[in-house]
C-alpha positions as CSV (number, residue, x, y, z in Angstrom):
1,X,117.4,64.9,57.8
2,X,115.1,67.9,58.4
3,X,116.0,69.8,61.5
4,X,114.4,72.6,63.6
5,X,116.8,74.6,65.7
6,X,115.0,76.5,68.5
7,X,117.7,77.3,71.2
8,X,117.3,79.8,74.0
9,X,120.1,82.3,74.5
10,X,123.3,81.4,76.4
11,X,122.9,84.3,78.7
12,X,125.8,86.7,78.8
13,X,127.6,85.1,75.8
14,X,125.5,84.2,72.7
15,X,122.0,85.3,71.7
16,X,119.3,82.8,70.7
17,X,119.3,84.2,67.2
18,X,123.1,83.7,66.8
19,X,123.1,80.2,68.3
20,X,120.5,79.1,65.8
21,X,122.5,80.7,63.0
22,X,125.6,78.7,64.0
23,X,123.7,75.4,64.2
24,X,122.3,76.1,60.7
25,X,125.7,76.8,59.3
26,X,127.2,73.6,60.7
27,X,124.4,71.3,59.9
28,X,123.8,72.5,56.4
29,X,127.5,71.8,55.8
30,X,126.7,68.2,56.8
31,X,123.8,68.0,54.2
32,X,120.9,68.5,56.5
33,X,117.9,70.8,55.9
34,X,117.7,73.3,58.8
35,X,115.1,75.8,59.8
36,X,115.5,78.0,62.9
37,X,113.3,80.0,65.3
38,X,114.6,82.6,67.8
39,X,113.1,81.9,71.2
40,X,113.0,83.4,74.7
41,X,111.1,83.0,78.0
42,X,110.2,86.7,78.3
43,X,113.6,87.8,79.3
44,X,116.6,88.8,77.1
45,X,115.9,88.2,73.5
46,X,112.1,88.5,73.8
47,X,112.0,91.2,71.1
48,X,114.2,89.2,68.8
49,X,111.8,86.3,69.1
50,X,108.8,88.5,68.2
51,X,110.7,90.0,65.2
52,X,111.2,86.4,63.9
53,X,107.6,85.4,64.4
54,X,105.4,88.4,63.6
55,X,105.5,90.1,60.2
56,X,105.5,93.9,59.7
57,X,106.3,94.9,63.3
58,X,107.9,98.3,63.7
59,X,110.9,99.0,65.9
60,X,110.3,102.1,68.0
61,X,113.4,103.8,69.4
62,X,113.0,105.9,72.5
63,X,115.3,107.5,75.1
64,X,114.7,106.3,78.6
65,X,116.4,106.1,82.0
66,X,118.5,103.0,82.8
67,X,118.3,101.4,86.3
68,X,120.5,104.1,87.7
69,X,118.7,107.0,86.0
70,X,121.2,107.5,83.2
71,X,119.8,108.4,79.7
72,X,120.0,105.5,77.2
73,X,118.4,104.6,73.9
74,X,116.0,101.7,74.1
75,X,113.4,100.2,71.9
76,X,110.2,98.3,71.8
77,X,108.0,96.8,69.0
78,X,104.7,98.0,67.6
79,X,102.3,95.8,65.6
80,X,100.1,98.5,64.1
81,X,97.7,96.0,62.4
82,X,96.7,94.6,65.8
83,X,97.3,97.8,67.8
84,X,99.8,95.9,70.0
85,X,103.1,96.8,71.6
86,X,105.8,94.3,72.7
87,X,108.1,95.5,75.5
88,X,111.2,93.8,76.9
89,X,112.0,94.9,80.4
90,X,115.7,94.1,79.9
91,X,116.0,96.8,77.2
92,X,115.4,99.5,79.9
93,X,115.8,98.0,83.3
94,X,118.0,95.0,82.7
95,X,120.9,93.7,84.7
96,X,122.8,93.6,81.4
97,X,122.9,97.4,81.4
98,X,125.0,97.6,84.5
99,X,128.5,96.5,85.4
100,X,129.0,94.1,88.3
101,X,130.3,97.1,90.4
102,X,127.2,99.2,89.7
103,X,124.6,96.6,90.8
104,X,122.7,98.0,93.8
105,X,119.1,96.7,94.6
106,X,118.5,99.6,97.0
107,X,118.7,102.2,94.2
108,X,118.1,100.4,90.9
109,X,114.8,101.4,89.4
110,X,112.3,100.2,86.7
111,X,111.5,103.8,85.8
112,X,112.8,103.2,82.2
113,X,110.4,100.3,81.8
114,X,107.6,102.6,82.7
115,X,108.9,105.1,80.1
116,X,108.6,102.4,77.4
117,X,105.1,101.6,78.5
118,X,104.2,105.3,78.6
119,X,105.5,105.8,75.0
120,X,103.4,102.9,73.8
121,X,100.3,104.4,75.4
122,X,101.1,107.8,73.8
123,X,101.1,106.0,70.4
124,X,97.5,105.0,71.0
125,X,98.3,101.3,71.6
126,X,95.6,99.3,73.3
127,X,97.3,96.0,74.1
128,X,100.7,95.9,75.7
129,X,102.7,92.6,76.1
130,X,105.6,92.8,78.5
131,X,108.4,90.3,78.9
132,X,109.8,90.8,82.4
133,X,112.9,88.7,82.8
134,X,116.5,89.9,83.4
135,X,115.9,92.9,85.7
136,X,118.6,94.6,87.7
137,X,116.1,95.8,90.2
138,X,114.3,95.0,93.5
139,X,111.9,97.9,93.5
140,X,108.6,96.1,93.3
141,X,107.9,97.9,90.0
142,X,107.7,101.2,91.9
143,X,109.8,103.0,89.3
144,X,107.7,101.8,86.5
145,X,104.6,103.0,88.3
146,X,106.1,106.4,89.0
147,X,107.0,106.9,85.3
148,X,103.3,106.2,84.5
149,X,101.9,108.8,87.0
150,X,101.7,107.1,90.4
151,X,102.8,109.6,93.0
152,X,104.5,108.5,96.3
153,X,104.3,111.0,99.2
154,X,106.2,111.1,102.5
155,X,104.7,112.2,105.9
156,X,105.3,115.8,105.0
157,X,103.2,115.4,101.9
158,X,106.3,115.9,99.7
159,X,106.5,113.7,96.6
160,X,109.4,111.2,96.8
161,X,111.5,111.4,93.6
162,X,113.4,108.4,92.0
163,X,111.5,105.9,94.1
164,X,113.4,102.7,94.8
165,X,113.7,100.0,97.5
166,X,115.9,102.2,99.7
167,X,113.2,104.8,99.9
168,X,110.2,102.6,100.6
169,X,110.0,103.4,104.3
170,X,109.6,107.1,103.4
171,X,106.2,106.4,101.9
172,X,103.2,107.7,103.8
173,X,100.5,107.5,101.0
174,X,100.2,106.8,97.3
175,X,98.1,108.6,94.7
176,X,97.1,106.5,91.6
177,X,94.8,109.1,90.0
178,X,96.9,110.0,87.0
179,X,98.1,106.4,86.5
180,X,94.5,105.0,86.5
181,X,93.4,107.5,83.9
182,X,96.5,106.8,81.7
183,X,96.0,103.0,81.6
184,X,92.2,103.0,81.2
185,X,91.0,100.8,78.3
186,X,94.4,99.1,77.8
187,X,95.0,95.4,78.0
188,X,98.2,94.2,79.7
189,X,99.8,90.8,79.3
190,X,102.8,89.8,81.3
191,X,105.2,87.0,80.2
192,X,107.5,85.4,82.7
193,X,108.9,82.0,83.6
194,X,109.0,82.9,87.3
195,X,106.1,81.9,89.7
196,X,107.7,83.1,93.0
197,X,105.7,85.2,95.4
198,X,106.8,88.7,96.3
199,X,107.9,88.1,99.9
200,X,109.3,85.3,102.0
201,X,112.2,82.8,101.5
202,X,111.2,82.1,97.9
203,X,110.4,85.7,97.1
204,X,112.0,88.4,95.0
205,X,114.5,89.5,97.6
206,X,115.9,86.3,99.0
207,X,116.0,84.4,95.8
208,X,116.9,87.0,93.2
209,X,118.5,90.1,94.8
210,X,121.9,88.4,95.6
211,X,122.6,88.2,91.9
212,X,121.6,91.9,91.6
213,X,124.3,93.1,94.1
214,X,122.7,92.4,97.5
215,X,124.9,91.2,100.3
216,X,123.7,88.5,102.7
217,X,123.4,91.0,105.6
218,X,121.3,93.3,103.4
219,X,118.6,90.8,102.5
220,X,116.5,91.4,105.7
221,X,116.5,95.1,105.1
222,X,115.5,94.8,101.5
223,X,112.8,92.4,102.5
224,X,111.5,94.7,105.2
225,X,111.3,97.6,102.8
226,X,109.5,95.5,100.2
227,X,107.0,94.3,102.8
228,X,106.2,97.9,103.8
229,X,105.8,99.0,100.2
230,X,103.5,96.1,99.4
231,X,101.3,96.9,102.4
232,X,99.7,99.7,100.4
233,X,98.2,97.4,97.7
234,X,97.0,93.8,97.7
235,X,98.5,91.4,95.3
236,X,101.8,90.1,96.8
237,X,100.7,86.5,97.1
238,X,99.8,85.9,93.5
239,X,102.1,83.6,91.5
240,X,104.7,85.5,89.7
241,X,104.6,88.6,92.0
242,X,108.3,88.0,92.8
243,X,109.3,88.1,89.1
244,X,111.8,90.8,88.1
245,X,112.4,92.1,91.6
246,X,108.7,92.6,92.2
247,X,107.6,94.0,88.9
248,X,105.3,91.1,88.7
249,X,103.6,92.3,91.9
250,X,103.0,95.8,90.4
251,X,101.6,94.3,87.2
252,X,99.2,92.1,89.2
253,X,98.2,94.7,91.8
254,X,98.1,97.9,89.8
255,X,97.6,96.9,86.2
256,X,95.5,93.8,86.8
257,X,97.6,92.2,84.0
258,X,97.1,88.6,82.8
259,X,100.1,86.4,83.3
260,X,101.5,83.7,81.0
261,X,104.7,81.6,80.9
262,X,106.7,83.4,78.3
263,X,107.9,80.3,76.5
264,X,104.3,78.9,76.3
265,X,103.0,82.2,74.8
266,X,105.7,82.2,72.1
267,X,105.3,78.5,71.2
268,X,101.5,79.0,70.9
269,X,102.1,82.0,68.7
270,X,104.0,79.9,66.2
271,X,101.6,77.0,66.5
272,X,104.6,74.9,67.6
273,X,102.6,71.6,68.2
274,X,101.7,71.5,64.5
275,X,105.0,72.9,63.3
276,X,107.1,70.0,64.8
277,X,105.4,67.5,62.6
278,X,107.5,68.8,59.7
279,X,110.9,67.8,61.3
280,X,112.9,64.7,62.1
281,X,115.0,66.4,64.8
282,X,114.3,69.3,67.2
283,X,117.4,71.0,68.6
284,X,116.9,73.2,71.7
285,X,118.9,74.2,74.8
286,X,120.2,77.0,77.0
287,X,123.4,78.1,78.7
288,X,123.3,75.8,81.7
289,X,121.3,72.7,81.9
290,X,120.4,71.4,85.3
291,X,117.3,69.8,87.0
292,X,115.5,73.2,87.0
293,X,115.7,73.1,83.2
294,X,113.5,70.1,83.2
295,X,110.9,71.6,85.6
296,X,109.2,74.1,83.4
297,X,111.8,76.2,81.6
298,X,112.4,76.4,77.8
299,X,113.9,73.0,77.4
300,X,111.1,71.2,79.3
301,X,108.3,73.1,77.5
302,X,109.8,72.3,74.1
303,X,110.7,68.6,74.7
304,X,107.3,68.0,76.3
305,X,105.6,69.1,73.1
306,X,107.8,66.9,70.9
307,X,106.4,63.5,71.7
308,X,107.6,60.9,69.1
309,X,110.3,63.3,67.9
310,X,114.1,63.2,68.4
311,X,115.0,66.1,70.7
312,X,118.6,67.1,71.1
313,X,119.7,69.4,73.9
314,X,122.8,71.6,73.4
315,X,124.2,73.8,76.2
316,X,127.4,75.4,77.5
317,X,127.4,73.5,80.8
318,X,125.6,70.3,81.6
319,X,124.9,69.7,85.3
320,X,122.4,66.9,84.9
321,X,123.6,63.7,86.7
322,X,122.1,60.2,86.7
323,X,118.8,60.9,85.0
324,X,117.0,58.9,82.4
325,X,116.8,61.2,79.3
326,X,113.9,59.1,78.0
327,X,111.8,60.2,81.0
328,X,112.0,63.8,79.6
329,X,111.6,62.9,75.9
330,X,115.2,63.8,75.3
331,X,117.4,61.9,72.8
332,X,120.8,63.3,73.8
333,X,122.6,66.2,75.5
334,X,125.8,67.8,74.3
335,X,127.7,70.5,76.2
336,X,130.4,72.9,75.1
337,X,132.3,72.4,78.3
338,X,133.7,68.9,78.3
339,X,137.0,66.9,78.6
340,X,138.6,68.9,75.8
341,X,137.2,72.4,76.4
342,X,137.3,74.2,79.8
343,X,134.7,76.6,81.1
344,X,137.3,79.4,80.9
345,X,138.0,78.6,77.2
346,X,134.4,78.4,76.4
347,X,133.8,81.9,77.9
348,X,136.8,83.4,76.0
349,X,135.7,82.0,72.6
350,X,132.0,81.1,73.0
351,X,131.0,81.0,69.3
352,X,134.1,79.0,68.2
353,X,133.7,76.5,71.0
354,X,130.0,76.1,70.3
355,X,130.5,75.5,66.6
356,X,133.2,72.9,67.4
357,X,130.8,71.1,69.6
358,X,128.0,71.1,67.0
359,X,130.4,70.0,64.2
360,X,131.9,67.1,66.2
361,X,128.8,65.8,68.0
362,X,125.4,66.8,66.6
363,X,124.0,64.6,63.8
């Protein structure tokens, strides 16, 4: 059989690139022909996906501030031929950069993301594509804006340094002059699988900030701060404004960025609809498969493009109950966690458990 492995990362355990390598190793041993593609939705692994798709891109290393303003080495990609930069928010402002104890949506900043964008602009880049998943922040993109020249002033006309959600109520006025000059003539494209608005019960604060360290009794304060901050610039109601703790809002309102679902953008980039004709089986998946996985995420996007193909889903944890797989163009689902492997064991030895599942179940 000829197989294409295109699995999204199992977040926090195994990268997309490594998962596809492991599938290839196991299935080649069974005599199958296997090709693989690293994939992402705009979050963790976005740069790895681009590296696997576009030839002759250059990795640009740069020192930036992490979400708590500590200096770290980060990177982005430059396609010199097309004068394009690819930036992954998680490489500078990601939740993966902090320990659980360090998470604090009142102080976490996207300043480092702004520094990556600034470096690309200084290289003369005219098109910047930003994957905005996996943030540790709830700052509405204010840190990113500040790093690019937006100035936030208090009622004493003093500039507010290290802007973040906890300082929003100090804002009296905002000066965009330097920022607008800096981004003039540059095209921005934003990739995200999130369509949430900035505010409200389905917005950045109430849906996403609890996983970034917010306590239940802090949500109303964070939301009030965000509402005040967004009152200075229209754009909060646009789909995706709530992505990455409100980075989507800033990219809509200040950058006038175009937005695309990250997975669709990457699949189109590889001409996936034509590519699948070459294979008998398509293997895809993600860490946890639930009903949300079938409502627009990586698995749904891939399976819906594989009509008349055998689509196998692999995951760490399967939470789908009583659904007809045929309704979603899925042949079968296999999970690492099952009767013989516990969730704890799978976390302790993720690669070993994943390989065992592939060897014993898939093809």
